[in-house]
C-alpha positions, 0 to 999 in steps of 0.5 A: 812321172813320180810324185811324193806329196808330204804333209801333216795330219789333215793338211790336204795332202790326200785331196791334193794327190787325188786331184793330181791323179784325176788330172792325169786323165788316166785310169787310177789304181788307188793302193790303200795301206791303212788297216782298220784296227779300231773304230776311229781308224775305220771312220777315217777310212770311210771318210777317204772312201766317200771322197774317192771317185767310184770308178777308181780301182782300189787295192788294200795292201798294208805290207807288200807295197813294192809287189803291189806297185810292180803288179799295177804300175804300167804306161797309161795308168796312174797309181796313187799310194796313200800312205807311206807312213801308215805302211811304215807303221804296219811294218814297224809293228810286225814282230820280225824287224827284217820285214821292214828292211826287206820291204823298204829296200824292195820299194826303193829298188823298184821305184825308179823303174816303175812305168806310168804315173806314180803318186805317193802320199806320206805324213811329214812327222819330222817337223815337231818335237822329238817323241818320248817313246822309243817306238815313236822316235824310231817311227820318226827316224824311219819316216825321215829316212824313207822320205829322203830316199823316196824323194830322191827317186821322184820327179816332183815333191810337194809339201802341203800345209793348210791345204796349200801346196809348196813345191819342193822339187820338180 
């Protein structure tokens, strides 16, 4: 079973994903894509860590997501990735543009064949105004394309708004 859980900032998507992971009653590997590059982001990471079950295995992987999924996805295990848009941001900020295309292609190639339960969390950014800056417009475009491609490979897609899940697929 592959799930994509989308939502805006502070929509409850991570909490919902963690509830779904716990409900599988499988061992959980949590792949965190965030990088603590400033105090505010460090605080956000600490908040997530405080609410995550201590017995989960945590792997920090900001770039090579497909490789991490390949290494940790297996029958009888749940892998939770939080989140795809932070991963995308990390890739967009690299000086080599080809890495973005390599990593997203690798993710989309491996996703359909991954065993076990896979839960992917991502920020839905395409529902607001068009950003002014070139990088932020590119980010929204890339996130929208990524979400469409990932959703096509998932059994279930949920949009979370105000802590309430709306099932879009599955």
